[in-house]
C-alpha positions, 0 to 999 in steps of 0.5 A: 221471074218473081223479081220481074213480077214485083218490080215491073208494076212499080213503074206504072203505079199511081205514085210513079205517074205523079212523079213522072208528071212532076219531072215533066213539068219541071223539065219543060217548065210547064205548070199544068203537069205539076197541077195535075200531079197535085190534084192526082195526089189529092184524089188518089189519097182520099178515102172516097176514091180509094175505097170505091176503087178497092170495092171494085177490086174486092167485088160486091159479094158479102162475107160468107159464113161456114153455113153457106159452104158445101162440103169439099175434098180439101180446104186450101188456105193461101199464104200472105198473112204472116210477117216474121220479125226479130225477137229476143229469142230468134225469129217470131211470127206476127199476124198481118191478115189472119182472117185466112187462117181462122176461116180455114180453121172454122171451115175444118171444124165445121166439117167442110173437108177432111183435110186443110192445106197450107201453102209454104209461101216463101220469097227468094229474099226471105231469110227466115228459116220457116215458111209460112205454111210451117208456121200455120201448121203449128198454129193449127195444131194449137187450135186443135186440128189433128196433125193427120188432117194438115197438109203442106205444099212444097215451097211456093212464091206466088199464086200460080205456084200455089195452084200447081203445088196443090195440084200435085197433092190433090191428084185426081181429087179436084173439089176445093174450098179456096180461102184467100183475101177478097181482093185476091180471090178472082185471080186466085180462083182463075189460077186454080181453075186453070189446074182443073180444080172445082173451086168453091171460093171463100173470101175473107179479109175485106178491106173496105167497110160497107157498113158506114155511109159517106162522111166528111172524113171520106174527102180528107186525104190520108196515107192509109187510103193511098196505100189501099189504092196501091194494093188494089192497083197492083192486084189489078195489074196482076189480073191483066198480066194473068189474062194476057199470059 
């Protein structure tokens, strides 16, 4: 199932829509599909379009601080921030989006919950020995979190798996502080609420800078903006699939 979840959205991603238009234009020897594809590629690659689209995905709520958070029964930190690479001494973990981890550590040290739960995220095609949860546990110990306060789930592949795995751990205790990226929070929150959790969302890892105003650079296309658009578009597809099924 995880393969379908990853592969099927590819066929409706922005880059594929552009390719479809180009193929159609060349096949039918028509100019308008080619011009439309070129305009689409420009628009999709501009910061002004990509950032505003992603801002819609992330939501308008500002980044919280730990002072604004009520106490709960557990802090749940979702996977999706570690990349494991080859090194001269085997496999080495590198950070991609570490905000989730550090937010979880801050919340625990602020006394917001007695335990912190890391999910053992691991894809079927991932050859690394350790899951993300195992790696984060080691980092948490280094940051002074007691071993007795760290809990790991079973191996999980997606957000739905994470919510079910945490449910097995928590049992009758249902009040959690959920830590994940801002763009991922709406879907994650609904997954956990479907498992009867009382969710206190703690959004981190904002991708869109809301401090700077509009500049000329916002109209110049770049690869990073196109990547941002694709990330947001894939998340939107994930939400639609969740609502339908």
